[in-house]
Structure formats: C-alpha cells, structure tokens
DRENGUNU-516492 format. One record per residue (C-alpha): x, y, z. Coordinates in steps of 0.5 Angstrom, whole numbers, plus 500, padded with zeros to 3 digits. Layout:
XYZ;...
This chain:
243726312;236724310;232718311;233716304;240717304;240712310;236707307;240707301;246706305;244701309;241697303;248698300;252695306;247689306;248688299;256688300;255684306;251679302;256679297;262678302;258672305;257669298;264670296;266667303;262661302;264660295;271660297;270656303;266651298;272651293;277649299;273644301;272641294;280642293;281638300;276633298;279632291;286632295;284626300;280623294;287623290;291621296;286615297;286613290;294613291;294609297;289604295;293603288;299602293;295597296;293594290;300594288;303591294;297586294;299584287;306584289;305579294;301575290;306574285;311573290;307567293;305565286;313565284;314561289;310555287;303557290;298553286;292557288;295564287;298562280;290560279;288566282;293571277;291567271;284567272;284575273;288576267;285571262;280576259;284581258;291579258;292572255;299572255;300573263;294568264;298563260;304564264;301563271;297557268;303554266;306555272;301551276;300546270;308544271;306542278;301537275;294541276;289539272;285546273;291550270;292545264;285546262;286553263;291553258;287549253;281554254;286560253;290557247;283555243;281562243;287564238;285559233;289562227;296561232;300555230;304556236;298556241;295550237;301546239;301548246;294546247;295539244;301538249;296540254;291536252;296530252;298532259;291531262;290524259;297522262;295525269;288521268;293515268;294513260;301510260;301512252;300519254;305519259;310517254;308522249;308527254;315526257;318526249;314533248;318535254;325532252;324535245;320541246;314539242;309544244;312546251;319549253;324544253;324541260;329535259;331533266;323533268;322529261;327524263;324523270;317522268;319517262;323513268;317513272;313510267;318505265;319503272;311501272;313496266;311500260;315497254;315503250;318507256;323502258;326502250;326509251;330509257;335504254;336508248;337515252;342511256;346510250;345516247;350521244;346527247;346524254;352527258;351521263;351516257;352509260;351503256;351498262;345502264;342501257;343494257;339493264;333497261;334492254;334486258;328488262;324489255;327483252;325479258;318482257;318479250;319485247;323484240;326491240;328490247;331483244;334487238;337492242;340487247;343483241;347489238;350491245;353484245;355484238;359490239;361489246;358496249;356495256;356488256;362483254;363482247;359475246;357473238;353467242;349471246;348476240;345471236;341468241;337475242;336476235;334469233;329469239;326476236;326472229;322467232;317471234;316474227;321480227;324481220;329486222;331481227;332475222;336480218;341482224;341474226;343473218;348478218;351476225;352468223;355470216;360475219;362469224;363464218;356460219;353461212;348455212;345458219;346465216;342463209;336460213;335467217;336471211;332467206;326468211;327476212;327476204;321472203;318477208;320483203;326486207;330489201;337489205;336481206;335480199;342483197;345480203;342473202;345473195;352475198;352469203;349464197;355465193;359462199;354455199;354450193;347450189;345444192;346446199;342452198;336448195;336444201;336450205;330453202;326447203;328448210;326455211;320456207;316451212;319455218;317462215;310460214;310458221;313464224;308468219;302464223;305465229;305458230;312457233;314455240;319459244;326457243;324451238;328454232;334455236;334449239;333445232;339449229;343448235;342440233;344442226;350446226;356447230;356454233;357458239;350460241;348462248;342459251;339461258;340458264;334454267;332451273;333443273;325442273;325447267;330443263;327437264;320440261;324444256;328437254;321433253;318439249;324440245;324432243;317433241;318438236;325436233;323429232;317424233;318418238;319413232;325416228;328420234;334415234;335415227;334423227;339424233;344420230;344424223;344431227;350429231;354428224;352435221;356441222;356448219;361445213;359440208;363433210;368431206;366425201;359427200;356430194;352437195;345433193;346428199;349433204;343438203;338432204;342430210;341437212;333437211;333430214;337432220;332438221;327433222;322437217;317431216;317430224;318437227;312440230;313448231;306448233;304453239;305450246;307453253;314455254;
C-alpha cells in the first residue's frame, strides 16, 4: 500500500468521523430542542393550570361576595369581555359599592345603540345619587328594583330599601309602603299596617295620606268602619285644597244623607275643574231645594277662594260645618290646653265678638234637614247667617 493510498484512507476516515460527529451533534441538538419544547409546553400547561386555578379561586371568592375580587375580575374583563365585566360590576354594585356602579355606567355608555344598556346605565346613575343621600333617588331606585326597571327584579331588596327611607320620615316612601301593605301583589297584605303608614303620613300633613286613611275608615279595612273619621280625614285634606279629597268628602256625605254638606264640598271641587264632582254635585242638587242651593253656593264660593289662596286655618271649615249641621263627624282628641286654645281660635273664626251670641243661637237651630214651617228662602238665609259668612275669619293662624 502506497503512501498516497494511506493518505486518502486517512482523509476518508477523518471525513467519516467528522460526518458522524456532525450527525451526532445535530441529533443531540434536536433532542435538546425537543426536550426544551416539551419543557416549555409543560411549563405553559402548568402556568395555564395555575392561572386557571387562581381564576377559579378568585371567581369563588367573588361569588361569595368579596367586593375587591369582584372589582378585579370586572376590570380585567372590561376591555374585551363587557358582558362578564357587567356581571362582576353588578355583583359589587348590589352591595352598594359606588366604584362598581360607576363601572357599570361606563361600560353601558359605550354601547350607546343598545336601549337595554342605556336603561341599565340610567338605573345605576340613579343608584349613585341614592347612595349619596338623595331620598327622592332612593325611592325611585327602590321602585326600579321592585318593578325591574333597568335592573333584575329584586322585590325583597326594593321593599327593604323603601321601608328604610320611609322610616326616615320621607312622605313619598311612607305612602308607597302604605300602598304596598294593601296591594294585592303583596303576599303578606295587611290593611292594619297600611293604616299605620297612612296615619303617619296624614299626621305629617300629607293630603294623600289623609285620603288613603279616609278610604280605609270609609270601607272598614284595617280599621273599624267609621264614616265620621273618614269624613274628618277627607275634609282635612279638602281644607288644604286637595280637589280629590273634596270630591270624596262630598260623595261620603251624600251617601250618608247629609246633602247640604255634600253639596258644599262637591261645589268647591267642581269649581276647581273636577269633572266627576260636577256630575255628583248635580245629583245631590236634585235632593235639595233651589233656594237652599243658592244659599249653599253663596256659602261655598268664598270658602273656595280662601282655600285657593291657602288662607284656611286647619279645622276651621270642619268646625264651622259641625256647628251648622248635625252629622257624625269625628274630631281628634286634644289636651285641655290645646282644647282651650282651639276653642278661642274657633270662636274668633266663626263669629265676631259682637255677634257671637246671636250667631250661636242660630247655629243651634240648624240641622241637615230644613225645619218645618220655614220657607226655602228663609232657610237658605239662616244657613248662610249661621255660618257667619260676614264674621267668620278663615285667615291663616298657627293651629
């Protein structure tokens, strides 16, 4: 074997060894890359599992009412998953969190073309005002919860919030609670509870409360049936200018057969534009003589003017009608001191000092029926005189 052959053999061997080394290196690198990819995949899976577990833990925590976690999940989803963001924001907002409420408004306002989202935004704007202390907003929010306006119906929460506002003495809430207590939609309907709420409103000078309480007494719901008390509350609201109360007082006394009193209230309500009062007034008029009607109109017109101006003292019309007509009217109990004050005030309103004796004598003779042996004209004049229209002062005073 020549030296050339040896050299060639050596070179071939070296080339073969180099190729084997290169092949081995390439194979090792492939194994390393595969292992690295396997490890990366395993790491990503582990991270995904960890994140999934972390998210699951956060979801569980948020579902159990943790506000901070609810806000975190909502903010995380707000950009790309608005529905999920709203879900978590609402969870926190229902716990009276203002940040969550503002988040709902923000998300909903981005969907300006969606009327459902806009109603939802309006509700939570209302909720923000309620949270900041507006009693009006609290009442509106409670109604929205009860009726599902811009939010899922939450009857129990809505009634609870309404009662909280009512307990603070806010009239609209008190009236709503009274209405709710007698509502057929209330599975625990209670007329006595309704009467309690309406009485509270009435004592706070709410004419709606007075009318509602009068209705309960008129029909004997939750309270004993008592026409006198019903008439008192209707007339008290009527003195304050409530036309509906005047109409109800007229109808009440018409049904009770006290047509003269009924006509006075119906006349005033009709003069204020109450359509039903016009019809009922004409029905009552058919039971009264023409001359008496003329006298009653002369009596009612100045009263209507005083009421329209707000110049009527509390109880003044009721007391005057009590002196004029025999009727089963109720009057609230008062202390001895208050009674003495009211008596003096009533005297100043019903008659002047000079004519007190004369008018008092006349009023004792007046009843709801025309006395026998008197003409319609003289009876009407006696009615007007006994009422003391020239002497009665219905001006404003402290009660």
